[in-house]
C-alpha positions in Angstrom: -0.1 0.0 0.1 1.7 3.2 -0.9 0.8 6.3 1.8 1.5 9.5 1.0 1.2 11.6 3.8 -1.3 14.5 3.9 -0.4 16.6 7.1 1.9 19.5 5.8 -1.2 21.4 3.8 -1.1 25.3 3.6 -5.3 24.8 4.0 -5.2 23.4 7.4 -4.7 27.1 9.5 -2.1 25.3 11.8 0.0 24.8 9.2 -1.0 27.7 7.5 0.5 29.9 10.3 3.7 27.8 10.6 4.8 28.8 6.5 3.6 32.4 7.6 6.0 32.2 10.0 8.7 30.4 8.0 8.7 27.6 10.9 11.3 25.4 9.8 11.2 23.2 12.6 7.5 22.2 13.1 7.2 21.8 9.4 10.4 19.2 10.0 8.9 18.0 12.9 5.6 17.3 10.5 7.4 15.2 8.3 9.4 13.4 10.1 6.6 11.9 11.8 5.2 11.5 8.8 8.3 9.6 7.3 8.7 7.5 10.6 5.0 6.6 10.4 5.9 5.1 6.6 4.8 7.4 4.3 5.6 6.3 1.1 5.5 9.7 0.1 4.8 13.5 2.0 2.3 15.7 0.6 3.5 19.3 0.3 0.8 21.7 -0.3 0.6 25.8 0.4 -2.6 26.5 -0.2 -4.2 29.4 -1.8 -3.5 32.6 0.2 -0.1 33.4 -1.0 0.8 35.8 -3.4 3.9 34.3 -4.6 3.0 30.5 -3.9 5.8 29.2 -6.3 8.7 30.7 -4.0 6.6 29.2 -0.6 6.9 25.8 -2.8 10.2 26.0 -3.1 11.3 27.2 0.4 9.0 23.9 2.0 10.1 21.9 -0.2 13.4 22.6 0.8 12.9 22.7 4.5 11.3 19.2 3.8 13.7 17.6 2.3 16.4 19.2 5.0 14.6 16.9 7.6 13.7 13.6 5.2 14.7 11.8 2.4 11.0 11.1 1.7 10.1 11.4 -1.8 7.4 14.8 -1.9 4.3 14.4 -3.3 3.1 18.4 -4.8 -0.1 19.3 -4.9 -1.4 22.6 -6.0 -4.4 23.9 -9.5 -1.4 25.6 -10.6 1.5 24.3 -12.8 4.2 27.2 -12.6 4.0 26.5 -8.5 4.1 22.4 -9.1 7.3 23.3 -11.8 9.0 25.5 -9.3 8.6 22.7 -6.4 10.4 20.2 -8.6 13.1 22.1 -9.7 14.6 21.6 -6.0 13.5 18.3 -5.5 16.0 15.6 -5.1 14.3 12.2 -6.1 11.5 11.9 -8.4 8.1 13.7 -7.8 4.3 12.4 -7.8 2.3 15.8 -9.3 -0.8 15.9 -7.4 -3.1 16.7 -9.5 -4.3 16.8 -12.9 -8.3 16.4 -14.2 -9.6 14.8 -17.5 -10.1 18.6 -18.7 -8.1 18.2 -22.4 -5.6 21.0 -21.9 -5.2 20.7 -18.1 -4.2 17.1 -18.7 -1.9 17.9 -21.6 -0.2 20.6 -19.4 -0.2 18.7 -16.5 1.3 15.2 -18.5 3.7 17.8 -20.5 5.3 18.6 -17.2 5.8 14.6 -16.2 7.4 13.4 -18.9 9.4 16.5 -18.9 10.5 15.3 -14.8 9.9 11.8 -15.0 7.4 12.2 -12.3 4.9 10.1 -11.5 1.3 12.0 -11.5 -2.0 11.6 -9.7 -5.2 12.8 -12.4 -8.5 12.8 -11.3 -11.8 11.4 -12.8 -13.3 14.4 -13.8 -13.8 17.2 -17.0 -15.8 19.9 -18.9 -18.4 18.3 -17.1 -17.9 17.8 -14.0 -17.7 14.8 -11.5 -19.9 12.3 -12.8 -22.1 11.3 -10.2 -22.2 7.1 -11.2 -19.2 4.2 -11.7 -19.3 4.1 -16.0 -18.7 7.8 -16.4 -15.7 7.9 -14.3 -14.7 5.0 -15.6 -14.7 6.5 -19.1 -12.6 9.3 -18.0 -10.3 7.3 -16.1 -10.0 5.2 -19.6 -9.3 8.6 -21.2 -6.1 9.2 -19.1 -4.6 6.4 -19.6 -4.8 6.6 -23.0 -3.8 10.1 -23.3 -0.8 8.8 -20.7 0.4 6.2 -23.3 -0.1 8.6 -26.0 2.7 10.5 -23.7 4.7 7.3 -23.0 3.9 8.1 -19.1 4.4 4.2 -18.1 1.2 3.1 -15.9 2.9 2.0 -12.4 3.5 6.5 -12.7 0.2 6.9 -13.4 -2.1 7.4 -10.2 -5.8 7.5 -11.2 -8.8 9.0 -8.6 -11.7 8.2 -8.8 -12.9 11.3 -6.3 -13.9 10.1 -3.1 -16.6 12.9 -2.2 -17.8 13.1 1.7 -20.0 10.5 2.5 -22.2 12.6 5.0 -23.7 14.1 2.3 -23.7 11.9 -0.7 -24.0 8.4 1.2 -24.5 6.9 -2.6 -20.7 7.8 -3.4 -19.3 4.8 -1.3 -20.6 2.2 -3.8 -20.6 4.4 -7.0 -16.1 5.1 -6.3 -15.9 1.2 -4.7 -17.2 0.4 -8.2 -15.0 2.4 -10.2 -12.0 0.9 -8.6 -13.0 -2.4 -9.2 -13.4 -2.0 -12.8 -10.5 0.1 -12.8 -8.3 -2.4 -11.1 -9.3 -4.7 -13.7 -7.7 -3.2 -16.7 -5.5 -5.5 -18.7 -2.3 -3.2 -17.5 -3.8 -1.4 -14.5 -2.5 2.5 -13.2 -1.7 2.9 -9.3 -5.7 3.6 -7.8 -5.5 6.4 -5.1 -8.6 8.4 -3.1 -8.1 11.2 -1.0 -8.8 9.0 2.2 -10.1 11.8 4.2 -12.6 13.5 2.4 -14.7 10.7 3.0 -15.6 11.7 6.3 -15.3 15.1 6.3 -17.9 16.8 8.1 -18.9 13.5 10.5 -18.5 12.4 13.2 -16.4 9.3 14.3 -14.1 10.7 11.2 -11.5 7.6 12.0 -13.9 4.8 12.2 -15.1 6.4 8.5 -11.6 6.2 7.4 -10.1 3.4 8.2 -13.2 1.0 7.1 -13.9 2.8 4.1 -9.6 2.4 3.3 -10.2 -1.6 3.9 -13.0 -2.0 1.6 -11.6 -0.4 -0.7 -8.3 -1.7 -0.8 -10.5 -5.0 -1.5 -11.6 -3.8 -4.6 -7.7 -2.8 -5.9 -6.8 0.1 -4.4 -2.8 0.2 -3.9 -2.5 3.8 -3.2 -4.0 6.5 -0.5 -3.5 10.6 1.3 -4.3 10.1 3.8 -3.1 10.3 8.1 -0.5 8.4 8.4 -0.1 9.0 12.0 -3.0 7.2 12.8 -1.9 4.4 14.1 -5.4 2.5 13.7 -5.4 3.7 10.0 -1.9 2.2 9.6 -2.8 -1.2 11.7 -5.9 -1.5 10.2 -3.9 -1.3 6.2 -1.6 -3.9 7.2 -3.8 -6.3 8.6 -5.6 -5.9 5.0 -2.8 -6.9 3.1 -2.2 -9.5 5.3 -5.9 -11.1 4.5 -5.3 -9.9 0.4 -2.5 -11.7 0.5 -0.2 -8.8 -0.4 2.2 -8.3 2.4 5.6 -10.1 2.2 6.1 -10.5 6.1 2.0 -11.3 6.4 3.0 -15.3 8.3 5.4 -12.9 10.8 2.6 -10.8 11.2 0.6 -13.5 11.7 2.5 -15.1 14.1 2.5 -12.4 16.6 -1.1 -11.5 16.8 -1.3 -14.9 17.4 0.7 -14.7 20.6 
């Protein structure tokens, strides 16, 4: 399971304040904790409330890289902000994210190929987010074909079927799970990813909702997630789901430890 740590986001008031103060110590502490918890990537987002967001992203990338060697996922709606961050990254980057909108997809795919980056693509286009799995899978297939045309390998493509808050749209749970199953059934599937915290937005019992949805989605073929790697119960649930699905390389050792 590929975990992308979500904790360093300028959209969160606490992190926004750290960025405003250029508080390297606390930012680096968040990065270290996520790396130690098992994050394969650390997501960095400066948010939108900046006059010069590209400069802020460069500072953030350099700050985090002083503390950890974990690869970074760079998140922004603006391609110039992501490219500024890529140029100072030491490791291959995960671009977060593009959509299936033709012009945007072309620009972001160019960037991914140019810098040999991986990329997250959301199953939404000029008409928005399809309400059903069929529409999302159709966009996913167009994105895969587009990536093939650019020579981007499937193992560097992460398709996001767009998980919406279940509190406000309970029907979206089955829709996303079905989309995951269909995409995972491709002859050469891409990675499949969701922003897990979206599932519980606005609800009580968020941690329970998150880990329940995660294990169900993993059974359908999900292999990557943007989430809170500091949630020990979530990480434990993911590990056990991998054991049950025979995906964990140390399954026997884990089961023996539980028996004791």
